[in-house]
C-alpha positions in Angstrom: -33.3 9.0 -10.1 -30.8 11.9 -9.8 -30.2 11.0 -6.1 -29.4 7.4 -7.0 -27.0 8.5 -9.7 -25.2 10.8 -7.3 -24.9 8.0 -4.7 -23.5 5.6 -7.4 -21.0 8.3 -8.5 -19.8 8.8 -4.9 -19.5 5.1 -4.4 -17.4 4.6 -7.5 -15.4 7.7 -6.7 -14.6 6.4 -3.3 -13.7 3.0 -4.7 -11.4 4.7 -7.2 -9.7 6.9 -4.6 -9.2 3.9 -2.3 -7.6 1.9 -5.1 -5.3 4.8 -6.0 -4.3 5.3 -2.4 -3.7 1.6 -1.9 -1.6 1.5 -5.1 0.5 4.5 -4.0 1.1 3.0 -0.6 2.1 -0.3 -2.1 4.6 1.4 -4.4 6.1 3.5 -1.5 6.4 0.3 0.7 8.0 -1.6 -2.2 10.4 1.3 -2.8 11.4 1.4 0.9 11.8 -2.4 1.1 13.9 -2.6 -2.2 16.1 0.4 -1.2 16.8 -1.0 2.3 16.4 -4.7 1.5 20.0 -5.9 2.2 20.0 -4.0 5.5 16.8 -5.6 6.6 18.0 -9.0 5.5 21.3 -8.6 7.4 19.5 -7.5 10.5 17.0 -10.4 10.3 19.8 -13.0 9.8 21.8 -11.6 12.6 18.8 -11.6 14.9 18.0 -15.2 13.9 21.6 -16.3 14.6 21.7 -14.7 18.1 18.4 -16.4 19.1 
């Protein structure tokens, strides 16, 4: 029974860590996109025009 409890705890812990990491990565990516959004938009539109 104790072994099973430990495995369940590890599984939930891993899930929690994965969720936190994903959330942090999403926030970082959103921050990068929002801070450099206009630049990316200009580059994209220029690239589309030249094609």
